[in-house]
C-alpha positions as CSV (number, residue, x, y, z in Angstrom):
1,M,-4.5,-8.9,44.3
2,P,-4.4,-7.1,47.7
3,G,-4.0,-9.5,50.7
4,G,-4.1,-9.1,54.5
5,P,-7.0,-7.8,56.7
6,A,-7.9,-5.1,54.2
7,G,-7.5,-7.3,51.1
8,V,-9.8,-9.4,49.0
9,V,-12.3,-11.6,50.7
10,G,-13.3,-14.9,49.1
11,S,-16.9,-16.1,48.8
12,G,-16.2,-18.5,51.7
13,G,-14.8,-15.7,53.8
14,G,-11.2,-16.6,53.3
15,Q,-8.5,-14.0,52.8
16,L,-5.0,-13.9,51.3
17,S,-2.3,-13.7,53.9
18,Q,-0.3,-11.4,51.6
19,S,-0.8,-9.6,48.3
20,V,-0.2,-11.5,45.1
21,I,1.2,-9.9,41.9
22,E,0.9,-11.8,38.6
23,Q,2.1,-10.4,35.3
24,F,0.9,-11.6,31.9
25,R,0.8,-10.4,28.3
26,V,-2.1,-10.8,25.9
27,A,-0.9,-11.7,22.4
28,N,-1.9,-9.5,19.5
29,G,-4.2,-10.9,16.8
30,S,-2.9,-12.2,13.5
31,V,-2.0,-9.9,10.6
32,V,-3.7,-12.5,8.4
33,R,-7.0,-12.0,10.2
34,L,-6.6,-8.3,10.3
35,Q,-6.3,-8.2,6.5
36,E,-9.3,-10.5,6.1
37,L,-11.5,-8.3,8.3
38,L,-10.5,-5.1,6.6
39,S,-11.3,-6.8,3.2
40,L,-14.7,-8.0,4.5
41,L,-15.5,-4.5,5.7
42,G,-14.6,-3.0,2.3
43,Y,-11.4,-1.1,3.3
44,S,-9.1,-3.0,1.0
45,P,-9.0,-3.0,-2.8
46,L,-8.9,-6.8,-2.5
47,A,-12.0,-8.9,-1.8
48,W,-11.5,-11.9,0.5
49,T,-13.6,-15.1,0.3
50,P,-13.3,-17.9,2.8
51,T,-12.7,-21.4,1.4
52,G,-14.8,-23.0,4.1
53,T,-17.9,-22.2,6.0
54,P,-18.0,-18.4,6.8
55,I,-17.9,-17.4,10.4
56,E,-21.2,-15.9,11.5
57,P,-20.5,-12.1,12.0
58,S,-22.5,-12.0,15.2
59,N,-20.7,-15.0,16.7
60,T,-18.3,-13.0,18.9
61,G,-16.6,-16.1,20.4
62,A,-15.8,-17.5,17.0
63,Q,-14.6,-14.1,15.8
64,L,-12.3,-13.7,18.7
65,A,-10.9,-17.2,18.2
66,A,-10.3,-16.4,14.5
67,L,-7.9,-13.5,15.6
68,Y,-5.4,-16.2,16.6
69,N,-6.4,-19.0,14.2
70,P,-7.6,-17.3,11.1
71,P,-9.6,-19.2,8.5
72,S,-8.2,-19.8,5.0
73,G,-9.5,-18.0,2.0
74,R,-8.7,-16.4,-1.3
75,Y,-8.1,-12.8,-2.3
76,S,-9.0,-11.1,-5.6
77,W,-8.6,-7.5,-6.7
78,R,-12.0,-5.8,-6.8
79,D,-11.1,-3.7,-9.9
80,N,-8.7,-4.2,-12.8
81,G,-7.4,-0.7,-13.2
82,W,-5.0,-0.4,-10.3
83,P,-1.4,0.4,-11.3
84,A,1.3,-2.2,-11.0
85,R,3.0,-0.2,-8.2
86,L,0.1,-0.7,-5.9
87,R,-0.4,-4.3,-6.8
88,A,3.2,-5.0,-6.0
89,M,2.8,-3.6,-2.5
90,W,0.1,-6.1,-1.5
91,Q,1.6,-9.0,0.7
92,P,-0.8,-11.4,2.5
93,G,0.1,-11.8,6.1
94,I,2.7,-9.0,6.1
95,D,2.2,-5.8,8.2
96,N,3.6,-3.3,5.7
97,T,2.7,0.2,4.5
98,F,-0.2,-1.1,2.4
99,T,-1.8,-2.7,5.4
100,R,-1.0,0.2,7.7
101,G,-3.0,2.5,5.3
102,L,-6.0,0.2,5.5
103,I,-5.9,0.3,9.3
104,M,-5.6,4.1,9.4
105,S,-8.6,4.4,7.1
106,F,-10.7,2.2,9.3
107,Q,-9.5,4.0,12.5
108,A,-10.5,7.4,11.0
109,D,-14.0,6.1,10.1
110,H,-14.6,4.6,13.6
111,G,-13.5,7.4,15.9
112,L,-10.1,6.0,16.6
113,V,-6.7,7.8,16.3
114,P,-5.6,7.1,12.7
115,N,-2.1,6.0,13.6
116,G,-2.0,2.6,12.0
117,D,-1.3,0.9,15.4
118,V,-3.2,-2.3,16.0
119,E,-4.4,-2.0,19.6
120,A,-7.2,-3.8,21.5
121,G,-9.7,-1.1,20.5
122,V,-9.0,-1.8,16.8
123,W,-9.9,-5.5,17.1
124,T,-13.1,-4.7,19.1
125,S,-14.2,-2.1,16.6
126,L,-13.5,-4.5,13.7
127,I,-15.6,-7.3,15.2
128,D,-18.4,-4.8,16.1
129,A,-18.4,-3.3,12.6
130,L,-18.6,-6.8,11.1
131,A,-21.5,-7.8,13.4
132,A,-23.4,-4.6,12.5
133,N,-22.5,-4.8,8.8
134,T,-21.0,-1.3,9.0
135,V,-18.9,-1.4,5.8
136,N,-16.8,1.2,4.1
137,T,-18.8,3.0,1.4
138,G,-16.0,5.4,0.3
139,G,-14.1,3.0,-1.8
140,Y,-10.3,2.8,-2.0
141,N,-8.0,5.6,-3.2
142,Y,-4.4,5.8,-4.3
143,A,-2.1,8.6,-5.5
144,I,1.1,8.7,-7.5
145,G,3.3,11.9,-7.5
146,D,5.7,11.8,-10.5
147,K,8.8,14.0,-10.4
148,A,9.6,13.4,-14.1
149,D,9.1,16.4,-16.3
150,P,6.4,17.7,-16.3
151,Q,5.7,16.8,-12.7
152,S,2.3,15.5,-11.9
153,L,-0.1,13.9,-9.4
154,T,-2.4,11.1,-10.5
155,I,-5.2,9.9,-8.2
156,Y,-7.0,6.6,-8.5
157,H,-10.4,5.7,-7.0
158,D,-11.8,2.2,-7.1
159,G,-9.4,1.2,-9.9
160,G,-10.0,4.2,-12.2
161,V,-8.2,7.6,-12.6
162,V,-10.2,10.4,-11.2
163,L,-7.6,13.2,-11.4
164,R,-4.4,14.0,-13.3
165,S,-2.9,17.3,-12.5
166,L,0.3,19.2,-13.0
167,A,2.2,19.4,-9.7
168,N,5.3,21.0,-8.1
169,T,7.6,18.9,-5.9
170,G,10.7,19.8,-3.9
171,I,13.6,21.8,-5.2
172,A,17.1,20.2,-5.3
173,G,17.9,21.6,-1.8
174,S,14.7,20.2,-0.3
175,P,13.5,17.3,-2.5
176,T,10.4,15.3,-2.1
177,P,11.5,11.8,-1.0
178,D,10.7,8.8,-3.1
179,G,8.6,6.1,-1.4
180,T,5.1,5.3,-0.4
181,F,3.4,7.0,2.6
182,P,-0.1,7.0,4.1
183,V,-2.0,10.3,4.6
184,Y,-2.0,10.9,8.4
185,T,-3.3,14.5,8.8
186,R,-5.9,16.5,6.8
187,L,-6.5,20.2,7.1
188,R,-8.8,22.4,5.0
189,R,-6.4,25.4,5.3
190,Q,-3.3,26.3,7.2
191,V,-0.6,29.0,7.3
192,M,2.6,27.0,6.7
193,R,5.6,28.6,8.4
194,G,9.3,27.7,8.0
195,T,12.7,28.7,6.6
196,N,13.7,28.7,3.0
197,P,17.2,27.3,2.1
198,D,18.5,30.9,1.8
199,G,17.5,31.6,5.4
200,R,14.5,33.7,4.7
201,R,11.4,32.9,6.8
202,Y,8.0,32.2,5.1
203,A,4.4,32.1,6.1
204,D,2.2,30.9,3.3
205,L,-1.6,30.3,3.4
206,V,-2.3,27.0,1.7
207,Q,-5.5,25.0,1.2
208,Y,-6.8,21.4,0.8
209,I,-3.9,19.9,2.8
210,A,-3.1,16.2,3.2
211,Y,0.1,15.4,5.1
212,F,1.7,12.1,4.1
213,N,5.4,12.2,5.2
214,G,6.6,14.4,8.0
215,N,6.1,18.0,6.9
216,D,5.4,17.0,3.3
217,A,1.8,17.3,2.1
218,V,-0.3,17.5,-1.0
219,H,-1.9,21.0,-1.0
220,Y,-2.8,24.0,-3.1
221,M,-0.1,26.7,-3.4
222,D,-0.4,29.9,-5.4
223,R,2.2,29.6,-8.2
224,A,2.6,31.2,-11.6
225,D,3.0,27.8,-13.1
226,Y,3.0,24.1,-12.2
227,G,4.9,21.0,-13.3
228,I,8.4,21.9,-12.1
229,P,10.3,21.7,-8.8
230,Q,9.3,24.7,-6.7
231,S,8.4,23.4,-3.2
232,L,10.4,22.5,-0.1
233,G,9.2,18.9,-0.3
234,C,5.4,19.2,-0.6
235,V,3.3,18.3,-3.7
236,E,1.7,21.6,-4.8
237,L,-1.4,21.7,-7.0
238,P,-3.5,24.4,-8.7
239,L,-6.5,25.4,-6.6
240,A,-9.2,23.6,-8.6
241,D,-7.2,20.4,-8.8
242,A,-6.4,20.5,-5.1
243,A,-10.1,20.9,-4.3
244,R,-10.9,17.9,-6.4
245,A,-8.0,15.8,-5.0
246,W,-8.7,16.5,-1.3
247,P,-11.7,14.2,-0.8
248,Y,-9.8,11.3,-2.2
249,L,-6.7,12.0,0.0
250,A,-8.4,10.5,3.0
251,Y,-6.7,9.2,6.1
252,G,-4.7,6.1,5.2
253,T,-4.6,6.9,1.5
254,L,-1.3,5.8,0.1
255,V,0.8,8.4,-1.7
256,T,3.7,7.1,-3.8
257,I,6.4,9.5,-5.0
258,I,8.5,8.3,-7.9
259,N,11.4,9.5,-10.2
C-alpha cells in the first residue's frame, strides 16, 4: 500500500507515513471437493451423493467454504461396463491422471485452457456451473490401445463399447509408450512432419487427430493394412474408424496403451 503524501488516504483523512508491503498466499481448494463438484456436474463416470444435507448450489458462501472443508458423501459408478483398468485408476482425494482428465474436460467445455491445472478460474467456473445447473451432456469416454497382435483401439462411452478398430502403433525403434494419458490437443487435419529412424524426412497429411502424449496421437493414416507396428509412436486408424473415434476422443479423454 503506497504511503507518503501521494499515498493512500484513509476515510478520516489520515495517511501512511511510508509504504507497506504484505505478502500472503491463498490456499488451493481440496482435491476431495474438486472431485465432488466434477461428479455433480456430470464430468466423472462416478456419481457422488452427499451423506448429509446437500449444499444449495446458489449459496456461494457455503460453496466457497466447502472448497476447504468438503462435505462427506458416497461415490458409485454410473455404469457397469467400464473395464477394470479404468476402475483401478479412480482414487478419491488423489490428484492423479484420472482426475486431471476430468479437469481438462471441464476446462474445454467452459472456455478455459484444457491443461488440467487447478487455478482460481477453475473453482469460480465450477461454482458458477453448479449454480446455473450447467452440467456435462457429453458423457464420459475412455480408450484402450492394445499393442498385442493384432493391434487395436477400443473406445468406451458411458460404460459401453462404441468402437473396436484395428490400429497401428509404434515400430521397435519408436514405440508407443505404455501408460495412461489424457487427450490434450485435437485437430481435424494436419501435415505431420519429422524424421524417420533411417534419417529420411516425412510430411504426411493425417486426419481426425487427438494428441495424448507428446507427439503421439490417435489419427487416420493411409496404410495398406492395419493391426501391426508401423507408426513412429502414434496410434493409426483406418479413415472410417478414425472419423467415428474422433468425437469420443475429446479433451481430457484418457487413452491407455497396453502390452
